C-alpha positions in Angstrom: 146.2 130.0 102.9 144.2 127.3 101.1 145.5 124.6 98.9 143.2 126.0 96.1 145.2 129.2 96.0 148.4 127.2 95.8 147.1 125.0 92.9 146.2 128.2 90.9 149.9 129.1 91.0 150.8 125.7 89.6 153.0 124.3 92.3 154.6 121.7 90.0 155.8 124.4 87.7 157.1 126.5 90.6 158.8 123.5 92.1 160.6 122.5 88.9 161.9 126.0 88.2 163.0 126.6 91.8 164.6 123.2 92.1 166.4 123.5 88.8 167.9 126.8 89.8 169.0 125.4 93.1 170.5 122.4 91.3 172.6 124.7 89.2 173.8 126.6 92.3 174.8 123.3 94.0 176.4 121.9 90.8 178.5 125.0 90.4 179.3 125.3 94.1 180.2 121.7 94.7 182.2 121.1 91.5 185.0 122.7 93.5 184.8 119.9 96.1 184.8 117.2 93.5 187.9 118.7 91.9 189.7 119.6 95.2 192.4 117.0 94.7 193.0 118.3 91.1 193.1 122.0 92.0 195.9 121.5 94.5 198.8 121.0 92.0 197.2 123.2 89.3 196.7 126.3 91.4 198.7 125.7 94.6 201.8 123.8 93.6 203.9 122.6 96.5 206.6 120.0 97.1 204.3 118.6 99.8 201.0 117.2 98.3 199.3 117.6 101.7 200.0 121.4 101.6 198.5 121.7 98.2 195.4 119.7 99.2 194.9 121.9 102.3 195.2 125.1 100.1 192.6 123.7 97.7 190.2 122.8 100.6 190.7 126.2 102.0 189.6 127.8 98.7 186.5 125.6 98.8 186.0 126.8 102.4 186.3 130.5 101.5 183.2 130.3 99.4 181.4 128.8 102.3 182.6 131.4 104.8 181.1 134.3 102.9 177.8 132.6 102.4 176.3 134.3 105.5 177.2 137.7 104.0 175.2 136.8 100.9 172.4 135.5 103.1 172.3 138.8 105.1 172.2 140.9 101.9 169.9 138.9 99.8 167.7 137.6 102.7 166.9 141.2 103.6 166.2 142.1 100.0 163.8 139.1 99.8 161.8 140.3 102.7 161.7 143.9 101.5 161.1 143.6 97.7 160.1 140.0 97.2 161.5 136.5 96.9 161.5 136.3 93.1 163.9 139.2 92.3 166.6 137.7 94.6 166.4 134.4 92.6 167.2 136.2 89.3 170.2 138.0 90.8 171.7 135.0 92.6 171.4 132.6 89.7 173.1 135.1 87.3 176.0 135.8 89.7 176.7 132.1 90.4 176.6 131.2 86.7 178.9 133.9 85.5 181.5 133.2 88.3 181.5 129.5 87.6 181.9 129.9 83.8 184.9 132.2 84.4 186.6 129.4 86.5 186.6 127.3 83.4 188.7 129.8 81.6 191.2 130.6 84.4 194.9 130.2 83.6 196.8 128.0 86.1 199.7 128.8 88.4 202.2 127.6 85.7 200.8 130.1 83.3 200.4 133.3 85.4 201.9 132.5 88.8 200.3 133.9 91.9 197.5 135.6 90.1 196.0 132.2 89.3 195.1 131.3 93.0 194.1 135.0 93.6 191.6 134.9 90.7 190.3 131.5 91.8 189.6 132.7 95.3 187.9 135.8 94.0 185.5 133.8 91.9 184.9 131.5 94.8 183.9 134.5 96.9 181.4 135.5 94.3 180.0 132.0 94.3 179.7 132.1 98.0 177.8 135.3 98.0 175.4 133.9 95.5 174.8 130.7 97.3 174.1 132.6 100.5 171.1 134.3 98.8 169.9 131.2 97.0 170.2 128.4 99.5 167.7 129.0 102.3 165.8 131.6 100.3 164.7 128.9 97.9 163.4 126.9 100.8 161.2 129.8 101.9 160.0 130.4 98.4 159.0 126.7 97.8 157.4 126.3 101.2 155.3 129.4 100.8 154.0 127.9 97.6 153.4 124.4 99.0 150.1 125.0 100.9 149.2 123.7 104.3 149.2 119.9 103.7 152.1 117.6 103.1 154.6 120.4 103.2 157.4 118.1 104.3 156.9 115.7 101.4 156.3 118.5 98.8 159.4 120.5 99.8 161.8 117.6 100.4 162.5 117.5 96.7 164.5 120.7 97.0 166.9 118.8 99.2 167.7 116.5 96.3 169.4 119.3 94.4 172.6 119.2 96.4 173.1 115.4 95.9 172.1 115.7 92.2 174.6 118.6 91.8 177.4 116.4 93.1 176.1 113.4 91.1 176.1 115.2 87.8 179.5 116.7 88.5 181.0 113.4 89.6 179.6 111.6 86.5 181.0 114.2 84.2 184.4 114.0 85.7 184.4 110.2 85.8 183.4 110.2 82.1 186.1 112.7 81.2 188.7 110.7 83.1 187.7 107.5 81.3 188.0 109.0 77.8 191.0 111.4 78.4 194.6 110.7 79.4 195.7 112.1 82.8 197.7 114.7 80.9 194.7 115.8 78.9 192.4 115.9 81.9 194.9 118.1 83.9 195.5 120.3 80.8 191.9 121.1 79.9 189.5 118.3 80.8 188.8 119.6 84.4 187.4 122.8 82.8 184.5 121.1 81.0 182.1 120.9 84.0 182.5 124.7 84.4 181.8 125.3 80.7 178.7 123.1 80.9 177.3 125.4 83.6 176.8 128.1 80.9 174.2 126.0 79.2 172.6 125.2 82.5 172.6 128.9 83.4 170.6 129.8 80.3 168.1 127.1 81.0 167.7 128.0 84.6 167.4 131.7 83.9 164.6 131.0 81.3 162.8 128.8 83.8 163.0 131.4 86.6 161.7 134.2 84.3 158.4 132.5 84.4 158.2 132.2 88.2 155.6 134.1 90.2 155.9 135.8 93.6 154.8 133.6 96.5 151.1 134.0 97.6 152.2 134.9 101.1 154.5 137.7 100.1 151.8 139.1 97.8 149.4 139.3 100.7 152.1 141.0 102.8 152.7 143.6 100.1 148.9 144.2 99.7 148.7 144.9 103.4 152.0 146.8 103.3 153.1 144.6 106.1 156.7 144.0 104.9 159.5 144.7 107.4 161.6 147.7 106.5 164.6 146.3 108.4 164.0 142.6 108.7 167.4 141.5 109.9 167.4 144.1 112.7 163.8 143.2 113.7 164.8 139.5 113.9 167.7 140.2 116.2 165.6 142.4 118.5 162.9 139.8 119.0 163.9 137.2 121.7 161.7 134.4 120.3 163.1 134.9 116.8 166.6 135.0 118.1 166.1 131.7 120.0 164.7 130.0 116.9 167.5 131.4 114.7 170.0 129.8 117.1 168.1 126.5 117.1 168.0 126.5 113.3 171.8 127.3 113.2 173.1 124.9 115.8 170.8 121.9 115.5 169.1 121.7 112.2 171.3 123.5 109.6 174.7 122.8 111.3 173.7 119.2 111.9 172.6 118.8 108.3 175.7 120.5 107.0 178.0 118.4 109.1 176.4 115.2 107.9 176.2 116.4 104.3 179.8 117.3 104.1 180.9 114.2 106.0 178.8 111.9 103.7 178.8 113.7 100.4 182.1 115.5 100.3 184.7 114.3 102.9 184.0 110.6 102.4 185.2 110.8 98.8 188.3 112.7 99.9 189.0 110.2 102.7 188.7 107.2 100.4 191.0 108.7 97.8 193.7 110.1 100.1 193.6 108.0 103.3 192.3 104.6 102.1 194.0 105.3 98.8 191.3 103.7 96.6 191.4 104.4 92.9 189.6 107.7 92.1 187.4 106.0 89.5 186.2 103.4 92.0 185.5 106.1 94.7 183.5 108.1 92.2 181.4 105.1 91.2 180.7 104.2 94.8 179.7 107.9 95.5 177.2 107.7 92.7 175.5 104.7 94.3 175.3 106.4 97.7 173.9 109.6 96.1 171.3 107.7 94.2 170.2 106.0 97.4 170.0 109.3 99.2 167.2 110.6 96.8 164.4 108.2 97.9 165.6 108.3 101.6 165.2 112.1 101.6 161.7 112.1 100.1 160.7 109.4 102.6 162.1 111.5 105.5 160.1 114.5 104.3 156.9 112.4 104.1 157.6 110.8 107.5 157.9 114.3 109.1 154.4 115.1 107.8 153.1 112.0 109.7 155.0 112.1 113.0 156.5 115.6 113.1 159.7 117.3 112.0 161.4 117.2 115.4 161.5 113.4 116.0 162.8 112.7 112.4 165.6 115.3 112.7 166.7 114.4 116.2 166.9 110.7 115.2 169.3 111.6 112.4 171.5 113.7 114.7 171.7 110.9 117.3 172.5 108.2 114.7 175.2 110.5 113.1 176.8 111.2 116.5 176.9 107.4 117.3 178.1 106.1 113.9 180.4 108.6 112.2 183.6 107.4 113.9 182.9 103.6 113.7 181.9 103.9 110.1 185.1 105.7 109.0 187.1 103.3 111.1 185.5 100.5 109.1 186.2 102.2 105.8 189.8 102.6 106.7 190.2 98.8 107.0 188.5 98.0 103.7 190.2 97.7 100.4 189.6 97.8 96.7 188.5 94.2 97.0 185.4 95.2 99.2 183.4 97.5 96.9 180.0 96.1 97.9 180.8 96.6 101.6 182.0 100.1 101.0 178.9 100.9 99.0 176.7 99.5 101.7 178.4 101.7 104.3 178.0 104.8 102.2 174.3 104.0 101.6 173.8 103.7 105.3 175.4 107.1 105.9 173.1 108.5 103.2 170.0 107.2 105.1 171.2 109.1 108.3 171.8 112.3 106.3 168.3 112.0 104.8 166.6 112.1 108.3 168.0 115.6 108.9 167.7 117.2 105.5 164.4 115.6 104.4 162.2 117.8 106.7 164.6 120.7 106.6 163.1 122.8 103.8 159.7 123.0 105.4 161.1 123.6 108.9 163.2 126.6 107.6 160.1 128.5 106.7 157.8 127.2 109.5 160.0 128.5 112.3 159.6 132.2 111.5 156.9 134.8 110.9 156.1 135.7 107.3 157.2 139.3 107.3 160.9 138.5 108.2 161.0 134.8 107.3 163.5 135.1 104.4 166.2 136.9 106.4 165.5 134.9 109.6 165.9 131.6 107.8 168.7 132.3 105.4 171.2 133.9 107.8 171.5 131.1 110.4 171.2 128.4 107.7 174.0 129.8 105.6 176.1 130.6 108.7 175.8 126.9 109.7 176.4 125.6 106.2 179.3 128.0 105.6 181.2 128.1 108.8 180.4 124.7 110.2 179.8 122.5 107.1 182.0 124.3 104.5 185.1 124.3 106.7 184.5 120.7 107.9 186.8 119.0 105.3 189.6 121.5 106.0 189.3 121.2 109.8 189.1 117.4 109.7 192.1 117.2 107.4 194.1 119.6 109.5 193.3 117.8 112.8 194.3 114.5 111.2 197.6 115.9 110.1 198.2 117.5 113.6 197.5 114.3 115.4 199.0 111.9 112.8 195.8 110.0 112.5 193.2 109.5 109.7 190.4 109.5 112.3 191.3 112.0 114.9 189.6 114.9 113.1 186.3 113.0 113.1 185.8 113.7 116.8 184.9 117.2 115.7 181.7 116.3 113.8 180.9 113.6 116.4 180.8 116.0 119.3 179.0 118.6 117.2 176.2 116.2 116.2 175.8 114.9 119.8 175.5 118.5 121.2 173.0 119.4 118.5 170.9 116.3 119.2 170.7 117.2 122.9 169.8 120.8 122.3 167.2 119.9 119.6 165.6 117.3 121.8 165.2 119.8 124.6 164.3 123.0 122.8 163.4 122.6 119.1 159.6 123.3 118.6 157.4 121.1 116.5 156.3 123.1 113.4 154.5 120.8 111.0 151.0 122.4 111.7 152.3 126.0 111.5 150.2 128.5 109.6 152.6 130.2 107.3 150.5 133.4 107.1 151.3 134.3 110.7 
């Protein structure tokens, strides 16, 4: 595929529309994490605050657990009928489920039905995210052409941090203007209401999207797979690459993402007991730093390869996670610059893994079954490994009576992923996507 063909499809237009839709998916999906501490008493009241927090984190995790189901369904559809139709379905499903959360009555109003409805809507969000996240990487990479794919597609990885950033800024703004009683009464609903406006904008942008050049060529040759998921599992090389994507790249990225972007905030609020407003401000600085780091890592992977960049991030994560959180535990409200520096350092490590990830997702697999082969292991890792990470760490901490004991889990996982990736992960930056 030549870059001339890509330019005729206006890559910039495609990238903006695809990225905005993925931003909405992440904004909707991760607002749950931002409000985990708030959801506890509203939907899972308990005399023990820790129990309410665990229930809230479990609800966040439920949406992650069903992501592989959405990936299996929508990934296969994307290989059989095209990448574009899946985008329209997933963005609509996510938007409707999220807006409905903003209108849910609380436990005090309707009792047990409140958490039941919340979990149901979270399940719908998870199914949608499973089809979107991973599939969007394939879509964007197939439009990117043969040169500088790592750099061009790294922008998609900014959508998760931007989703958290916008959500966090909204909540910080609301908390600064509203009393605590007003925020708990109705203020927490505003980010979910805002998603309706974002949904309409994203839907309009995606209506103008075109099918990828590679899928169009497959359809012209009638070379699409009729049962892509089954074909993937039958082929030994594809199975191997799906495992490597799951265990090393996607799980490693998910572990780092949820440690850095999700659990750090929870840790600083609940274990270090810093003021929520300060934690949110520091998280904003760390997220802003992550953006250029991610683009740089994508660019660097075009120069020296995807594999060395990703393996470096896994190794640094395994070495530094425990010492960094131990340091944070001993800092206080009087050390905001030090805390910000630590968070920015964690963001740089995360960027090394996620920067090249978008291109690698597509480059690992053959065109006819690429969507399903990439989305299933990616969402399995993000859902089962990353999504449950805050819950598992919190539970292990409570079981061992330590604020740090649970962090051995991501440390061991990252170390194992680094070893396997160093030994078996192939270099893909020169892959011809038509094959």
